[in-house]
N, C-alpha and C positions, 0 to 999 in steps of 0.2 A: 337151629339153635338160636337162642337170644344172644345179642352182642355182648351183654354184661351179665354176670361176671364171666371172666375167661375160664373156659373149661376144656378139657381134652375130649374129643369126640371120635367116634369111628369115622373112617375117612370117606365113605361114599354117600352122596345125596343128590336128589333130583326130583322134578315135579312133572307129572303128566296130566294133560287135561283134554277132555273131549266133551262136546255138547251132545245132548240128546238128538239122535237122528243124523249126526254128521260125523265123519271119520276124523277129520282134522280141525275143522273150524266150527265152533258153536254158532247156531243161527243168529243169536242175538249179540255176538261179539261186536264191539264197537271198532270199526275199521281204523278210526283215527288214533287209537292207542298204540304207541310204539312198543316193540317187543322189550326193549331195554328198560330195566327197572332197578330198584334199590330197596334193601331192607333197612329202613331208616330207624335208628335208635332215638326215637322222638322223646321218650321219657328221660333221656340223658342229655337233652339240650340241642340235638340237631333238628333242623326245621326246613322250610321251603328254600332257604338259601343253598343248602347242600344239594337239594334236588335240582335246583336250577344250574348249579355248577356242573353236575354230572350229566345234564341234558337228557334226563330220563322221561319216559312217558307214563310211568306208573310207579307206585311204591306200596309197601306194607310196613307195619311197625310191630309185628308180633302181637297185636291187640285187635280189638273189634271196633275201636273208635279212633278218630284223629281230630286234632284241633286245627289242622291245616286245611285251608280251602283254596280253590283255584282250579287251574286247567289240568293239573297233573292228577291222574286217576288214583284213588285209594282203594286197595283191596283188603277187606277185613279178614282177620284170622280168629278162629276159635282155638286159642292156644292150648287150653286144657279144660277139664270138666268144671273148673272154677271160673272160667271166663264168662263175663256178662255178655249176652248176645247183643249184636248190633241192633239199633232201633229200626233201621231200614231192613225190610224183608225182601226187597227187590234188587239186591245186589247182583250184578252180572256174574260175579264169581265170589266165592268165599273159600278161604283156606282152612283145611281141617287141622286136627291136633298136631302139635309140633313135637316130633320125636317121642312118641309114646313108648317106644322101646328103649328109652334112655332114662335111667332113674334120676338123672340130674335135670331133666327137662319135664315134659308133661307126665311121663311115667303112668301110663294107663294100660290096663289089661285089655285084651281083645274083647272079652265079654262086656266090660264096662263101656268100652268105646262103642260097641254095637248097640248097647242098651240106650245110650244117650245120643246116638247119631242123628236122630230126628231133630234135635236142637240145632244141628249144623245145617241140615238140608232145608229147614224152614226159613233160612235167612239168605238163600242164594239161588239163582237160576242154574248155575253150573257149580258143582261141588268138587272141591279139591280134596283128595284123600289125605289121611294122616301122612306126614312126612317122616320117613325113617332116618334114624341115625346110622343104622347098619345097612348093608347091601340088601335091597328088597328082593333080589333074585336068588340069594343064598340063605337068607334068614326067614324065619317062619311068621313073624308078626303080621305082615301085610298079606301074605298068602292066606293065613287063617281068617283074617278079617274079610277078605274078598270072597272066600268060599260061601259066606252067608248072603252074598249078593246085595249088599247095602247100596243105596243110591250113591254112585261115585262117578263123577265126570272127569275127575283129575286125580292123579296119583303122585304123591310127593316123595322126593329123594334129594339128598344133598351131596355135593362132590368136593373133596379136598385131597387130591392125589398127586400133587406135584405140577410140573410145568410141561408135561408131554401132551400137546394138543391132540395128537393122534390117539392117545389113550382115552382122553376125554370124549372124543368123537365116537370111538368104538363103544364105550360104555353107553352113550346115549342111543346109539343104533341098536344095541342089544336090548336095552330097556323098551325102546319103541317096538321092536320086533316081538318081544314077549307080551307086553301089555296091549299092543295095538291101539294105542291112544297117543294123542299129541303130548308134547312135553312142556312143562313149566319148570325151568331150572331156577329155583328160588334161592338157592345158596350154592355158590361155587367160587373157588379161589385155590391157589396152590397150597395154602396152609390155613389151618384153623387159628383162632386167636391164641389158643394155648401154645400151639406149635410155633407161632410167630414170636411170641414172648420169649420162648426158650431159645429159638434160633432165628433171630430176625433177619439175618443175612444168608439164610440157607440157599436162596435163589437170587441171582443177580437181577438188576433192574432190566437189563436187556432180555433175559429169559422171560420175565413176567410180561414185559411189553409184547414180546412175540406170542406168548400164550394168549393174551387178551385179543390181539389182532386175529389170530387164526381161529380161536373158538367163537368169537362174536361174528366173524365173517361166515362161519359155518351155520351158526344158529339163525342169522338173518336170512340166509339163502334157503334154509330148510323149512318147508311148509309145516312139518309136524312139530317143530319147536315154536310154541306160541309166545312164551315169555321167558325172560331170564333176568337174574339179579345177582350181581357180585356181592360177596360178603366181606365187609371191611374188618380186617384183623387188628386195626388200631396201631399196630407197630410193625416194623419190618416192611418188606417189599410187597406184601399183600394188602397193606393199608391204603385206603383211599384218601384219608384226610390227615392233616397235621393236628397237633394239639390245639391249634387255634381255629380249626375248622375249615382250613383252606386245602386245596388239592395238593396231594403228593404227586410225584412223577407217575405213579400207578394210577392215581385219580385222574390225571390229565389223559393218560392212555385210554382209560375207560370212558371218560367224557367224550373223547374223539371217536369212539367205536360206535357201531350200529347206525351209520349214516346211510 
């Protein structure tokens, strides 16, 4: 989901990725890129300062271009059928459509996604599948898409199901077992932005800090989790930044993770 405006979403999400000819690591993956990343709301004013504060190795911004240059790797996304393709056609990775099963996001039928998928595959060496708003194991969109065997090196899902690290880990393991591909967890947090706005204190700071520590430790140690990125809820204990763009206590916990 995009960070703005705040909307309610179905709770599960995640990203899987595999390169051609390799089970867990694409042959052309740059070893120097750290797993930890961030979905940066660049068009709403955040920039390299926030990336530096979080100590991430990569970022995306729900778009195909960025104005930020430097050592932190940018991964483009083809958000919807209206997205202008990135100029560079040799991206190591490109993210596919964002929540095509959600009428408030890219809202694309399986038929139309397949028809236009070559516009995604032409712009990356390793292709991330469309990211589902719903559970990709129980809903039909992704299953129907993959039946046609499009070029897919990565499969997208997002996770917002509370602060139980054991549940998070179990869900990742089930997804990896089913799809047999490495994971890119591109959105995860205890709450969505909409949930955080409604109940900003649903989870305590201690609960969220423990969740960050346990989940990032698992992902860092697990070979089939290639990348992950916390989703900033903007308010409440899932928020990474204050209104002034500085780290919250949750932001500090995430900045300290993944070492």
